[in-house]
N, CA, C and O of each residue as an XYZ file, in Angstrom:
924
protein
N       0.333    -10.013     10.552
C      -0.167    -10.898      9.570
C      -1.600    -11.310     10.002
O      -1.840    -11.645     11.161
N      -2.478    -11.275      9.093
C      -3.878    -11.704      9.369
C      -4.015    -13.227      9.281
O      -3.238    -13.882      8.585
N      -4.981    -13.779      9.973
C      -5.228    -15.261      9.963
C      -5.462    -15.691      8.508
O      -5.091    -16.817      8.173
N      -6.029    -14.905      7.650
C      -6.466    -15.236      6.345
C      -5.214    -15.412      5.477
O      -5.311    -15.948      4.373
N      -4.073    -14.984      5.938
C      -2.761    -15.178      5.118
C      -2.028    -16.412      5.635
O      -1.051    -16.800      4.994
N      -2.393    -17.039      6.688
C      -1.718    -18.114      7.278
C      -2.166    -19.473      6.612
O      -3.333    -19.671      6.272
N      -1.146    -20.399      6.450
C      -1.349    -21.679      5.806
C      -1.238    -22.715      6.925
O      -0.236    -22.716      7.641
N      -2.202    -23.575      7.101
C      -2.204    -24.759      8.049
C      -2.180    -25.998      7.215
O      -3.028    -26.224      6.351
N      -1.166    -26.807      7.502
C      -1.024    -28.102      6.911
C      -1.635    -29.165      7.943
O      -1.258    -29.164      9.114
N      -2.540    -30.022      7.493
C      -3.190    -30.983      8.289
C      -2.942    -32.449      7.627
O      -3.333    -32.728      6.493
N      -2.289    -33.292      8.422
C      -2.224    -34.652      7.940
C      -3.353    -35.501      8.480
O      -3.871    -35.212      9.559
N      -3.752    -36.542      7.765
C      -4.920    -37.368      8.229
C      -6.125    -36.523      8.189
O      -6.980    -36.570      9.074
N      -6.201    -35.683      7.073
C      -7.284    -34.692      6.932
C      -8.567    -35.118      6.352
O      -9.528    -34.349      6.385
N      -8.654    -36.294      5.820
C      -9.779    -36.679      5.043
C     -11.077    -37.022      5.890
O     -12.205    -36.888      5.415
N     -10.850    -37.447      7.103
C     -12.041    -37.844      7.927
C     -11.747    -37.442      9.366
O     -10.665    -36.944      9.676
N     -12.773    -37.677     10.282
C     -12.587    -37.573     11.744
C     -12.020    -36.197     12.155
O     -12.440    -35.145     11.673
N     -11.062    -36.273     13.054
C     -10.538    -35.068     13.716
C      -9.908    -34.121     12.628
O     -10.058    -32.900     12.683
N      -9.173    -34.772     11.606
C      -8.542    -34.002     10.604
C      -9.579    -33.130      9.792
O      -9.375    -31.929      9.614
N     -10.692    -33.771      9.308
C     -11.689    -33.109      8.537
C     -12.385    -32.077      9.322
O     -12.658    -30.992      8.809
N     -12.714    -32.387     10.659
C     -13.401    -31.410     11.561
C     -12.481    -30.150     11.773
O     -12.944    -29.010     11.763
N     -11.214    -30.414     11.955
C     -10.255    -29.292     12.146
C     -10.114    -28.440     10.979
O     -10.014    -27.220     11.107
N     -10.099    -29.061      9.760
C     -10.162    -28.334      8.603
C     -11.298    -27.324      8.511
O     -11.117    -26.153      8.178
N     -12.470    -27.843      8.824
C     -13.704    -26.957      8.797
C     -13.590    -25.808      9.767
O     -13.929    -24.660      9.480
N     -13.080    -26.189     10.967
C     -12.963    -25.114     12.016
C     -11.984    -24.074     11.689
O     -12.158    -22.882     11.942
N     -10.815    -24.628     11.045
C      -9.816    -23.655     10.652
C     -10.188    -22.728      9.484
O      -9.853    -21.543      9.485
N     -10.881    -23.289      8.496
C     -11.458    -22.465      7.479
C     -12.268    -21.334      8.110
O     -12.118    -20.165      7.752
N     -13.130    -21.709      9.056
C     -14.072    -20.694      9.689
C     -13.132    -19.631     10.506
O     -13.512    -18.476     10.702
N     -11.927    -20.102     10.945
C     -11.125    -19.164     11.625
C     -10.213    -18.304     10.712
O      -9.421    -17.479     11.168
N     -10.368    -18.539      9.469
C      -9.579    -17.686      8.384
C      -8.382    -18.388      7.752
O      -7.706    -17.760      6.937
N      -8.069    -19.656      8.071
C      -6.848    -20.156      7.619
C      -7.056    -20.629      6.114
O      -8.148    -20.936      5.636
N      -5.897    -20.639      5.473
C      -5.895    -21.448      4.152
C      -5.284    -22.742      4.493
O      -4.365    -22.846      5.305
N      -5.825    -23.750      3.842
C      -5.509    -25.106      4.192
C      -4.714    -25.913      3.191
O      -4.949    -25.793      1.988
N      -3.778    -26.732      3.646
C      -3.126    -27.811      2.887
C      -3.572    -29.135      3.554
O      -3.308    -29.399      4.727
N      -4.226    -29.902      2.775
C      -4.852    -31.125      3.314
C      -4.144    -32.329      2.694
O      -3.942    -32.379      1.481
N      -3.778    -33.274      3.510
C      -3.183    -34.454      3.061
C      -3.694    -35.715      3.768
O      -3.950    -35.686      4.972
N      -3.836    -36.767      3.064
C      -4.271    -38.099      3.516
C      -4.038    -38.984      2.368
O      -3.560    -38.533      1.327
N      -4.374    -40.306      2.515
C      -4.258    -41.198      1.440
C      -5.554    -41.284      0.540
O      -5.508    -41.799     -0.577
N      -6.691    -40.767      1.067
C      -8.011    -40.864      0.345
C      -8.195    -39.699     -0.493
O      -8.574    -38.634     -0.004
N      -7.934    -39.843     -1.805
C      -7.985    -38.746     -2.727
C      -9.399    -38.186     -2.910
O      -9.573    -36.971     -3.011
N     -10.422    -39.075     -2.952
C     -11.750    -38.612     -3.160
C     -12.294    -37.759     -1.998
O     -12.988    -36.765     -2.211
N     -11.947    -38.190     -0.726
C     -12.443    -37.484      0.345
C     -11.695    -36.098      0.472
O     -12.310    -35.112      0.879
N     -10.438    -36.038      0.141
C      -9.730    -34.741      0.057
C     -10.336    -33.813     -0.977
O     -10.534    -32.622     -0.739
N     -10.620    -34.385     -2.118
C     -11.226    -33.579     -3.217
C     -12.601    -33.018     -2.746
O     -12.943    -31.879     -3.064
N     -13.377    -33.823     -1.991
C     -14.644    -33.387     -1.647
C     -14.480    -32.150     -0.651
O     -15.225    -31.174     -0.741
N     -13.515    -32.238      0.255
C     -13.216    -31.172      1.153
C     -12.818    -29.912      0.420
O     -13.322    -28.841      0.758
N     -11.939    -29.981     -0.566
C     -11.560    -28.879     -1.369
C     -12.790    -28.234     -2.051
O     -12.881    -27.011     -2.158
N     -13.689    -29.048     -2.489
C     -14.915    -28.548     -3.227
C     -15.775    -27.862     -2.183
O     -16.395    -26.844     -2.488
N     -15.838    -28.381     -0.959
C     -16.658    -27.806      0.096
C     -16.095    -26.383      0.465
O     -16.860    -25.428      0.606
N     -14.793    -26.277      0.609
C     -14.201    -25.063      1.130
C     -13.954    -23.984     -0.056
O     -14.012    -22.771      0.146
N     -13.699    -24.512     -1.196
C     -13.363    -23.672     -2.335
C     -11.827    -23.755     -2.554
O     -11.063    -23.832     -1.591
N     -11.380    -23.740     -3.869
C      -9.995    -23.842     -4.129
C      -9.153    -22.586     -3.706
O      -7.930    -22.659     -3.595
N      -9.839    -21.463     -3.480
C      -9.017    -20.402     -2.966
C      -8.689    -20.577     -1.506
O      -7.782    -19.899     -1.022
N      -9.392    -21.475     -0.736
C      -9.163    -21.757      0.575
C      -8.406    -22.992      0.984
O      -7.797    -23.053      2.051
N      -8.458    -23.984      0.105
C      -7.947    -25.327      0.375
C      -7.236    -25.917     -0.830
O      -7.578    -25.678     -1.988
N      -6.232    -26.699     -0.486
C      -5.460    -27.331     -1.520
C      -5.113    -28.774     -0.965
O      -4.637    -28.918      0.162
N      -5.372    -29.819     -1.802
C      -5.189    -31.191     -1.318
C      -3.995    -31.804     -1.991
O      -3.747    -31.543     -3.168
N      -3.244    -32.618     -1.269
C      -2.137    -33.375     -1.810
C      -2.130    -34.756     -1.132
O      -1.788    -34.876      0.044
N      -2.511    -35.793     -1.891
C      -2.518    -37.135     -1.300
C      -1.154    -37.494     -0.955
O      -0.204    -37.163     -1.666
N      -1.024    -38.201      0.182
C       0.301    -38.632      0.716
C       0.153    -39.809      1.729
O      -0.747    -39.839      2.569
N       1.054    -40.727      1.595
C       1.314    -41.727      2.628
C       2.322    -41.304      3.630
O       3.531    -41.301      3.397
N       1.756    -40.931      4.806
C       2.780    -40.307      5.740
C       3.867    -41.265      6.291
O       4.826    -40.798      6.905
N       3.732    -42.618      6.078
C       4.695    -43.481      6.541
C       5.943    -43.507      5.676
O       6.941    -44.134      6.035
N       5.890    -42.831      4.543
C       7.063    -42.724      3.579
C       7.560    -41.280      3.685
O       6.828    -40.328      3.414
N       8.812    -41.152      4.085
C       9.415    -39.831      4.210
C       9.547    -39.086      2.908
O       9.290    -37.886      2.807
N       9.963    -39.854      1.906
C      10.071    -39.173      0.597
C       8.721    -38.678      0.067
O       8.677    -37.652     -0.610
N       7.693    -39.335      0.339
C       6.299    -38.908     -0.036
C       5.964    -37.588      0.728
O       5.379    -36.681      0.136
N       6.320    -37.474      2.003
C       6.066    -36.306      2.756
C       6.941    -35.183      2.290
O       6.488    -34.039      2.326
N       8.124    -35.402      1.868
C       8.963    -34.326      1.358
C       8.382    -33.812      0.091
O       8.370    -32.596     -0.099
N       7.855    -34.706     -0.873
C       7.260    -34.238     -2.075
C       5.960    -33.420     -1.804
O       5.653    -32.433     -2.472
N       5.227    -33.909     -0.777
C       3.963    -33.311     -0.430
C       4.281    -31.875      0.101
O       3.586    -30.939     -0.291
N       5.232    -31.683      0.916
C       5.580    -30.329      1.468
C       6.097    -29.461      0.323
O       5.697    -28.301      0.227
N       6.956    -29.966     -0.538
C       7.372    -29.158     -1.651
C       6.218    -28.654     -2.489
O       6.207    -27.499     -2.916
N       5.237    -29.529     -2.728
C       4.047    -29.204     -3.510
C       3.251    -28.049     -2.815
O       2.818    -27.081     -3.440
N       3.099    -28.228     -1.511
C       2.328    -27.257     -0.747
C       2.988    -25.886     -0.806
O       2.319    -24.880     -1.042
N       4.388    -25.843     -0.577
C       5.088    -24.670     -0.536
C       5.065    -24.008     -2.019
O       4.987    -22.786     -2.142
N       5.132    -24.803     -3.042
C       5.084    -24.225     -4.362
C       3.663    -23.615     -4.634
O       3.522    -22.661     -5.398
N       2.631    -24.200     -3.984
C       1.315    -23.677     -4.247
C       1.081    -22.373     -3.366
O       0.659    -21.339     -3.885
N       1.343    -22.458     -2.160
C       1.064    -21.343     -1.243
C       2.186    -20.350     -1.001
O       1.975    -19.169     -0.725
N       3.454    -20.921     -1.125
C       4.709    -20.048     -0.887
C       5.039    -20.102      0.562
O       5.998    -19.435      0.949
N       4.351    -20.825      1.418
C       4.654    -20.862      2.871
C       3.899    -21.940      3.629
O       2.913    -22.468      3.114
N       4.318    -22.275      4.803
C       3.578    -23.139      5.741
C       3.772    -22.511      7.028
O       4.900    -22.451      7.517
N       2.654    -21.991      7.670
C       2.816    -21.305      9.029
C       2.517    -22.305     10.215
O       3.074    -22.185     11.306
N       1.667    -23.227      9.952
C       1.339    -24.174     11.035
C       1.085    -25.526     10.516
O       0.620    -25.729      9.394
N       1.423    -26.514     11.415
C       1.292    -27.982     10.995
C       0.589    -28.682     12.077
O       0.887    -28.563     13.265
N      -0.381    -29.435     11.605
C      -1.178    -30.268     12.528
C      -0.828    -31.754     12.086
O      -1.381    -32.251     11.105
N       0.117    -32.450     12.849
C       0.426    -33.801     12.587
C      -0.531    -34.745     13.280
O      -0.330    -35.185     14.412
N      -1.563    -35.024     12.549
C      -2.717    -35.679     13.048
C      -2.944    -37.105     12.608
O      -3.714    -37.827     13.242
N      -2.292    -37.534     11.532
C      -2.532    -38.894     10.963
C      -2.194    -39.974     12.019
O      -1.213    -39.936     12.761
N      -3.122    -40.924     11.989
C      -2.854    -42.046     12.963
C      -3.745    -43.270     12.683
O      -4.773    -43.132     12.020
N      -3.392    -44.399     13.149
C      -4.163    -45.620     12.918
C      -4.111    -46.412     14.276
O      -3.216    -46.262     15.108
N      -5.144    -47.248     14.400
C      -5.259    -48.098     15.523
C      -4.846    -49.583     15.204
O      -4.346    -49.904     14.126
N      -5.095    -50.448     16.219
C      -4.683    -51.780     16.029
C      -5.806    -52.775     16.448
O      -6.848    -52.351     16.949
N      -5.594    -54.055     16.245
C      -6.554    -55.016     16.685
C      -6.321    -55.460     18.146
O      -5.363    -55.030     18.788
N      -7.231    -56.341     18.663
C      -7.109    -56.849     19.981
C      -6.012    -57.894     20.052
O      -5.403    -58.256     19.045
N      -5.772    -58.374     21.278
C      -4.754    -59.410     21.515
C      -3.611    -59.112     22.456
O      -2.981    -59.978     23.064
N      -3.390    -57.763     22.524
C      -2.289    -57.307     23.461
C      -0.958    -57.826     22.938
O      -0.822    -58.267     21.797
N       0.018    -57.748     23.843
C       1.393    -58.197     23.524
C       1.438    -59.689     23.417
O       2.370    -60.254     22.845
N       0.443    -60.326     23.959
C       0.489    -61.886     23.934
C       0.018    -62.422     22.616
O       0.459    -63.495     22.204
N      -0.918    -61.674     21.889
C      -1.492    -62.334     20.762
C      -1.920    -61.417     19.547
O      -2.467    -61.903     18.558
N      -1.655    -60.116     19.662
C      -2.039    -59.242     18.523
C      -1.142    -59.496     17.360
O       0.022    -59.837     17.571
N      -1.628    -59.346     16.069
C      -0.861    -59.521     14.944
C       0.238    -58.488     14.846
O      -0.055    -57.297     14.956
N       1.555    -58.896     14.635
C       2.651    -58.028     14.696
C       2.655    -57.054     13.523
O       3.246    -55.980     13.633
N       2.030    -57.385     12.429
C       1.916    -56.440     11.249
C       1.274    -55.203     11.687
O       1.708    -54.111     11.319
N       0.189    -55.329     12.508
C      -0.462    -54.166     13.009
C       0.418    -53.239     13.865
O       0.275    -52.017     13.863
N       1.284    -53.856     14.554
C       2.251    -53.025     15.386
C       3.175    -52.195     14.366
O       3.450    -51.009     14.542
N       3.611    -52.949     13.296
C       4.495    -52.243     12.382
C       3.809    -51.098     11.769
O       4.416    -50.037     11.621
N       2.480    -51.250     11.370
C       1.763    -50.106     10.766
C       1.574    -48.906     11.703
O       1.760    -47.741     11.353
N       1.186    -49.296     12.927
C       1.021    -48.256     13.921
C       2.307    -47.458     14.169
O       2.253    -46.233     14.284
N       3.381    -48.085     14.248
C       4.680    -47.489     14.509
C       5.061    -46.651     13.301
O       5.541    -45.529     13.462
N       4.854    -47.180     12.064
C       5.203    -46.395     10.898
C       4.305    -45.147     10.734
O       4.794    -44.097     10.316
N       3.030    -45.247     11.049
C       2.152    -44.114     10.902
C       2.188    -43.174     12.061
O       2.447    -41.978     11.925
N       1.918    -43.749     13.219
C       1.682    -42.883     14.502
C       2.989    -42.296     14.944
O       2.990    -41.154     15.402
N       4.079    -42.969     14.846
C       5.392    -42.400     15.340
C       6.208    -41.933     14.232
O       6.482    -40.733     14.196
N       6.631    -42.704     13.332
C       7.431    -42.213     12.264
C       6.789    -41.249     11.377
O       7.423    -40.301     10.912
N       5.468    -41.468     11.105
C       4.761    -40.552     10.267
C       4.737    -39.121     10.875
O       4.914    -38.136     10.158
N       4.516    -39.029     12.202
C       4.523    -37.701     12.881
C       5.994    -37.075     12.775
O       6.166    -35.896     12.468
N       6.966    -37.898     13.035
C       8.319    -37.467     13.015
C       8.719    -37.018     11.623
O       9.398    -36.003     11.468
N       8.290    -37.790     10.576
C       8.617    -37.372      9.197
C       7.881    -35.996      8.808
O       8.429    -35.151      8.099
N       6.662    -35.859      9.307
C       5.964    -34.528      9.088
C       6.811    -33.411      9.588
O       7.023    -32.424      8.884
N       7.329    -33.550     10.857
C       8.121    -32.462     11.459
C       9.415    -32.237     10.621
O       9.794    -31.100     10.342
N      10.053    -33.310     10.244
C      11.366    -33.174      9.520
C      11.192    -32.470      8.232
O      12.038    -31.694      7.788
N      10.031    -32.769      7.614
C       9.697    -32.271      6.269
C       9.204    -30.789      6.330
O       9.341    -30.051      5.354
N       8.649    -30.384      7.449
C       7.995    -29.034      7.482
C       8.678    -28.038      8.356
O       8.368    -26.853      8.225
N       9.530    -28.374      9.191
C      10.097    -27.479     10.204
C      10.892    -26.262      9.668
O      10.889    -25.166     10.229
N      11.555    -26.542      8.561
C      12.259    -25.455      7.847
C      11.359    -24.326      7.556
O      11.770    -23.178      7.723
N      10.088    -24.572      7.109
C       9.190    -23.581      6.763
C       8.418    -23.005      8.015
O       8.085    -21.821      8.062
N       8.171    -23.847      8.960
C       7.437    -23.351     10.193
C       8.386    -22.446     10.919
O       7.944    -21.454     11.499
N       9.709    -22.739     10.921
C      10.604    -21.912     11.645
C      10.690    -20.537     10.984
O      10.742    -19.507     11.657
N      10.704    -20.547      9.653
C      10.675    -19.211      9.015
C       9.547    -18.410      9.294
O       9.677    -17.186      9.299
N       8.330    -19.002      9.554
C       7.156    -18.330      9.862
C       6.982    -17.998     11.350
O       6.081    -17.260     11.750
N       7.918    -18.599     12.176
C       7.782    -18.559     13.605
C       6.327    -18.987     13.969
O       5.570    -18.272     14.626
N       6.012    -20.194     13.493
C       4.718    -20.658     13.495
C       4.311    -21.619     14.584
O       4.659    -21.389     15.742
N       3.604    -22.669     14.284
C       3.037    -23.494     15.318
C       2.929    -24.939     14.866
O       2.441    -25.215     13.770
N       3.385    -25.868     15.709
C       3.215    -27.291     15.433
C       2.325    -27.916     16.504
O       2.530    -27.751     17.706
N       1.295    -28.665     15.985
C       0.480    -29.417     16.831
C       0.478    -30.874     16.514
O       0.554    -31.234     15.339
N       0.393    -31.756     17.514
C       0.468    -33.167     17.280
C      -0.722    -33.772     17.976
O      -1.124    -33.301     19.040
N      -1.310    -34.835     17.380
C      -2.443    -35.564     17.944
C      -1.800    -36.662     18.744
O      -1.328    -37.665     18.209
N      -1.793    -36.445     20.040
C      -1.439    -37.533     21.027
C      -2.695    -38.224     21.474
O      -3.569    -38.520     20.660
N      -2.796    -38.477     22.718
C      -4.050    -39.177     23.144
C      -3.914    -39.325     24.662
O      -2.794    -39.378     25.169
N      -5.043    -39.394     25.407
C      -5.044    -39.741     26.757
C      -4.297    -41.136     26.866
O      -3.606    -41.393     27.852
N      -4.453    -41.978     25.875
C      -3.723    -43.228     25.902
C      -2.168    -43.043     25.950
O      -1.452    -43.978     26.307
N      -1.683    -41.899     25.607
C      -0.297    -41.522     25.722
C       0.059    -40.960     27.034
O       1.177    -40.477     27.218
N      -0.901    -41.001     28.021
C      -0.728    -40.453     29.345
C      -1.148    -41.395     30.475
O      -0.842    -41.204     31.652
N      -1.857    -42.407     30.037
C      -2.387    -43.414     31.016
C      -1.958    -44.789     30.566
O      -1.774    -44.969     29.362
N      -1.792    -45.716     31.373
C      -1.445    -47.071     31.013
C      -2.633    -47.800     30.617
O      -3.633    -47.811     31.335
N      -2.567    -48.461     29.416
C      -3.809    -49.243     28.902
C      -3.216    -50.633     28.717
O      -2.180    -50.813     28.078
N      -3.867    -51.550     29.262
C      -3.415    -52.972     29.316
C      -3.150    -53.445     27.865
O      -4.003    -53.359     26.981
N      -1.915    -53.947     27.683
C      -1.563    -54.567     26.421
C      -1.783    -53.829     25.173
O      -2.033    -54.428     24.127
N      -1.699    -52.529     25.243
C      -2.013    -51.663     24.092
C      -0.738    -51.106     23.338
O      -0.107    -50.160     23.810
N      -0.399    -51.690     22.215
C       0.635    -51.034     21.395
C       0.362    -49.635     20.929
O       1.230    -48.771     20.810
N      -0.990    -49.472     20.661
C      -1.436    -48.103     20.268
C      -1.047    -47.158     21.313
O      -0.490    -46.100     21.018
N      -1.340    -47.518     22.647
C      -0.967    -46.627     23.733
C       0.536    -46.368     23.771
O       0.966    -45.271     24.129
N       1.330    -47.357     23.410
C       2.802    -47.173     23.372
C       3.185    -46.101     22.313
O       4.023    -45.226     22.531
N       2.490    -46.244     21.129
C       2.862    -45.217     20.029
C       2.431    -43.780     20.517
O       3.112    -42.803     20.205
N       1.360    -43.668     21.240
C       0.968    -42.358     21.714
C       1.865    -41.798     22.808
O       2.157    -40.604     22.865
N       2.286    -42.704     23.666
C       3.346    -42.217     24.544
C       4.592    -41.745     23.829
O       5.235    -40.807     24.300
N       4.968    -42.353     22.708
C       6.028    -41.806     21.861
C       5.694    -40.453     21.290
O       6.559    -39.578     21.252
N       4.478    -40.250     20.846
C       4.050    -38.975     20.378
C       4.198    -37.897     21.380
O       4.635    -36.786     21.084
N       3.801    -38.264     22.655
C       4.010    -37.254     23.821
C       5.471    -36.938     23.869
O       5.828    -35.763     23.953
N       6.365    -37.946     23.820
C       7.734    -37.707     23.939
C       8.375    -36.849     22.827
O       9.295    -36.060     23.047
N       7.806    -37.067     21.584
C       8.191    -36.220     20.440
C       7.818    -34.770     20.688
O       8.596    -33.854     20.422
N       6.556    -34.573     21.227
C       6.213    -33.186     21.486
C       7.072    -32.546     22.484
O       7.458    -31.393     22.290
N       7.406    -33.199     23.540
C       8.266    -32.614     24.577
C       9.625    -32.331     24.064
O      10.178    -31.264     24.332
N      10.219    -33.296     23.295
C      11.481    -33.147     22.744
C      11.508    -31.995     21.800
O      12.423    -31.172     21.833
N      10.476    -31.924     20.925
C      10.498    -30.863     19.902
C      10.416    -29.477     20.535
O      11.025    -28.500     20.099
N       9.617    -29.473     21.596
C       9.486    -28.095     22.292
C      10.931    -27.649     22.829
O      11.252    -26.461     22.795
N      11.691    -28.523     23.270
C      13.003    -28.117     23.815
C      13.936    -27.810     22.622
O      14.750    -26.891     22.706
N      13.829    -28.547     21.545
C      14.617    -28.271     20.318
C      14.330    -26.868     19.816
O      15.270    -26.159     19.457
N      13.082    -26.433     19.774
C      12.674    -25.219     19.150
C      12.596    -24.041     20.185
O      12.132    -22.950     19.851
N      13.038    -24.279     21.385
C      13.004    -23.144     22.363
C      13.872    -21.961     21.863
O      15.040    -22.134     21.515
N      13.299    -20.831     21.840
C      13.950    -19.617     21.435
C      13.799    -19.356     19.959
O      14.403    -18.401     19.471
N      13.061    -20.111     19.228
C      12.763    -19.935     17.763
C      11.566    -19.151     17.508
O      11.387    -18.588     16.428
N      10.743    -19.101     18.469
C       9.358    -18.471     18.336
C       8.295    -19.432     17.884
O       7.128    -19.046     17.817
N       8.645    -20.708     17.558
C       7.717    -21.698     17.233
C       7.073    -22.334     18.482
O       7.734    -22.682     19.460
N       5.782    -22.456     18.382
C       5.031    -23.121     19.597
C       4.707    -24.464     19.247
O       4.526    -24.775     18.069
N       4.611    -25.384     20.297
C       4.398    -26.732     20.055
C       3.223    -27.188     21.088
O       3.314    -26.977     22.298
N       2.258    -27.753     20.560
C       1.015    -28.114     21.325
C       0.653    -29.584     21.120
O       0.461    -29.993     19.975
N       0.553    -30.382     22.153
C       0.084    -31.673     22.154
C      -1.480    -31.638     22.369
O      -1.999    -31.066     23.328
N      -2.176    -32.301     21.388
C      -3.628    -32.381     21.564
C      -3.900    -33.806     21.929
O      -3.538    -34.725     21.195
N      -4.555    -34.005     23.096
C      -4.614    -35.362     23.728
C      -6.124    -35.640     24.032
O      -6.584    -35.388     25.145
N      -6.826    -36.122     23.106
C      -8.194    -36.466     23.326
C      -8.382    -37.793     23.953
O      -7.488    -38.638     23.888
N      -9.572    -38.028     24.593
C     -10.014    -39.325     25.001
C     -10.685    -39.902     23.765
O     -10.446    -39.473     22.636
N     -11.580    -40.945     24.035
C     -12.199    -41.520     22.997
C     -13.094    -40.606     22.105
O     -13.951    -39.901     22.636
N     -12.906    -40.610     20.760
C     -13.534    -39.804     19.814
C     -14.386    -40.705     18.842
O     -13.918    -41.720     18.328
N     -15.663    -40.264     18.630
C     -16.452    -40.975     17.721
C     -16.142    -40.715     16.263
O     -16.687    -39.792     15.657
N     -15.261    -41.535     15.698
C     -14.739    -41.277     14.363
C     -14.708    -42.605     13.614
O     -14.929    -43.638     14.245
N     -14.456    -42.641     12.354
C     -14.307    -43.787     11.582
C     -13.068    -44.744     12.009
O     -12.874    -45.837     11.476
N     -12.319    -44.247     12.951
C     -11.289    -44.951     13.659
C     -11.822    -46.240     14.253
O     -11.126    -47.252     14.339
N     -13.158    -46.165     14.684
C     -13.764    -47.318     15.314
C     -14.719    -47.949     14.312
O     -15.211    -47.258     13.420
N     -15.001    -49.273     14.439
C     -15.857    -49.910     13.571
C     -17.323    -49.677     13.912
O     -18.183    -49.795     13.039
N     -17.624    -49.347     15.174
C     -19.011    -49.128     15.639
C     -19.075    -47.743     16.168
O     -18.048    -47.222     16.605
N     -20.284    -47.065     16.160
C     -20.438    -45.775     16.741
C     -20.166    -45.808     18.313
O     -20.403    -46.797     19.007
N     -19.661    -44.659     18.768
C     -19.430    -44.543     20.187
C     -20.144    -43.319     20.759
O     -19.569    -42.239     20.891
N     -21.428    -43.532     21.096
C     -22.203    -42.431     21.447
C     -21.808    -41.604     22.622
O     -22.179    -40.432     22.672
N     -21.094    -42.117     23.559
C     -20.697    -41.464     24.792
C     -19.284    -40.833     24.562
O     -18.734    -40.272     25.509
N     -18.720    -40.899     23.424
C     -17.466    -40.414     23.179
C     -17.504    -38.922     22.775
O     -18.581    -38.348     22.616
N     -16.316    -38.300     22.611
C     -16.210    -36.850     22.016
C     -16.597    -37.031     20.598
O     -16.555    -38.108     20.002
N     -16.996    -35.842     20.077
C     -17.197    -35.644     18.686
C     -15.917    -35.109     18.062
O     -15.135    -34.464     18.761
N     -15.665    -35.350     16.763
C     -14.443    -34.693     16.180
C     -14.395    -33.228     16.302
O     -13.313    -32.655     16.427
N     -15.518    -32.588     16.272
C     -15.678    -31.114     16.367
C     -15.194    -30.613     17.707
O     -14.707    -29.490     17.834
N     -15.340    -31.488     18.728
C     -14.857    -31.055     20.120
C     -13.335    -30.969     20.001
O     -12.742    -30.010     20.495
N     -12.722    -31.894     19.392
C     -11.208    -31.790     19.382
C     -10.738    -30.708     18.451
O      -9.748    -30.028     18.723
N     -11.447    -30.544     17.348
C     -11.118    -29.452     16.411
C     -11.211    -27.990     17.063
O     -10.472    -27.092     16.662
N     -12.103    -27.798     18.036
C     -12.161    -26.486     18.662
C     -10.948    -26.385     19.600
O     -10.513    -25.267     19.876
N     -10.396    -27.454     20.089
C      -9.241    -27.418     20.935
C      -7.969    -26.982     20.004
O      -7.120    -26.182     20.397
N      -7.948    -27.551     18.841
C      -6.817    -27.137     17.916
C      -6.871    -25.669     17.635
O      -5.868    -24.962     17.730
N      -8.061    -25.209     17.285
C      -8.210    -23.804     16.840
C      -7.993    -22.908     18.053
O      -7.468    -21.806     17.895
N      -8.375    -23.336     19.266
C      -8.081    -22.504     20.434
C      -6.578    -22.319     20.593
O      -6.106    -21.202     20.803
N      -5.794    -23.457     20.488
C      -4.372    -23.272     20.697
C      -3.770    -22.359     19.588
O      -2.963    -21.474     19.872
N      -4.198    -22.608     18.285
C      -3.721    -21.759     17.242
C      -4.100    -20.296     17.412
O      -3.370    -19.435     16.920
N      -5.193    -19.970     18.075
C      -5.680    -18.583     18.019
C      -5.030    -17.774     19.172
O      -5.223    -16.559     19.213
N      -4.294    -18.370     20.080
C      -3.735    -17.636     21.163
C      -2.591    -16.588     20.663
O      -1.864    -16.820     19.697
N      -2.534    -15.475     21.406
C      -1.569    -14.512     21.004
C      -0.035    -15.051     21.052
O       0.248    -16.057     21.703
N       0.774    -14.438     20.440
C       2.152    -14.966     20.282
C       2.863    -15.266     21.656
O       3.670    -16.186     21.797
N       2.501    -14.441     22.602
C       3.143    -14.724     23.945
C       2.588    -15.870     24.793
O       3.075    -16.179     25.881
N       1.488    -16.513     24.203
C       0.842    -17.556     24.947
C       1.282    -18.903     24.228
O       1.118    -19.036     23.015
N       1.787    -19.789     24.931
C       2.223    -21.099     24.359
C       1.423    -22.248     25.103
O       1.741    -22.587     26.242
N       0.441    -22.793     24.461
C      -0.396    -23.847     25.031
C       0.375    -25.139     24.879
O       0.467    -25.652     23.764
N       0.881    -25.641     25.841
C       1.737    -26.829     25.812
C       0.920    -28.198     25.514
O       1.295    -29.013     24.671
N      -0.188    -28.342     26.270
C      -0.934    -29.597     26.184
C      -2.499    -29.292     26.385
O      -2.865    -28.476     27.231
N      -3.295    -29.906     25.663
C      -4.714    -29.938     25.884
C      -5.234    -31.337     25.903
O      -5.277    -31.999     24.866
N      -5.646    -31.825     27.104
C      -6.205    -33.100     27.215
C      -7.750    -32.935     27.283
O      -8.278    -32.302     28.198
N      -8.437    -33.510     26.312
C      -9.916    -33.306     26.202
C     -10.606    -34.602     26.404
O     -10.340    -35.518     25.625
N     -11.429    -34.779     27.325
C     -12.146    -35.994     27.605
C     -13.610    -35.806     27.671
O     -14.088    -34.712     27.972
N     -14.384    -36.908     27.382
C     -15.819    -36.761     27.389
C     -16.324    -36.655     28.871
O     -15.760    -37.303     29.753
N     -17.350    -35.866     29.132
C     -17.826    -35.824     30.471
C     -18.452    -37.125     30.842
O     -19.229    -37.671     30.059
N     -18.145    -37.662     32.022
C     -18.765    -39.000     32.463
C     -20.278    -38.876     32.393
O     -20.842    -37.809     32.634
N     -20.932    -40.001     32.054
C     -22.393    -40.043     32.038
C     -22.951    -39.779     33.480
O     -22.393    -40.166     34.507
N     -24.109    -39.080     33.428
C     -24.806    -38.890     34.739
C     -25.396    -40.170     35.163
O     -26.095    -40.869     34.428
N     -25.064    -40.465     36.458
C     -25.587    -41.703     37.087
C     -26.955    -41.411     37.635
O     -27.204    -40.334     38.177
N     -27.871    -42.401     37.490
C     -29.252    -42.313     37.997
C     -29.258    -42.571     39.473
O     -30.316    -42.545     40.100
């Protein structure tokens, strides 16, 4: 099967890592299913790539029924899903466990943890048929302790999901990759982060994992910005 026949579903595709990965994947020959809550940004990406290469389905990943409908729409359109990049995620405000608003915790848990799990539950039937690939956006925050960070806790959960999924799918031919970036300069932050990674840096990591031959299973890619040169 040629890469041009493969369908990659990306959640959180409208900006940042998701949009950059969409551009890199189109260049690599994939057909894309793009989902996020922002309809106008998804439509702009479809216009950029062309309707023969990209298809957009707005979806709130925190709702399982919405993800089920989204996946059904994608399969009706393309007939298949070969690879899934569970990338949607949100951050939270300051305050730590002592003072952060608890509504922010609920949102992070619903999007970062349940959203990723719902994506897997909704797509795995099709990915297994294709003997395809699942990728999840974790974080260095899911590998290192960050003081008072509920966001870090959600990304530790994503790491656990990736490890558990890999064992569940052992012997099916489906590969599972955790993408674990450090700080990335995206709309995730209110202010620019000039010393951070660019979304395109993470996108290259995703395409690298996807592009490996079938006998190569890239388990984890932790990508960090090079420390600044000291004078």
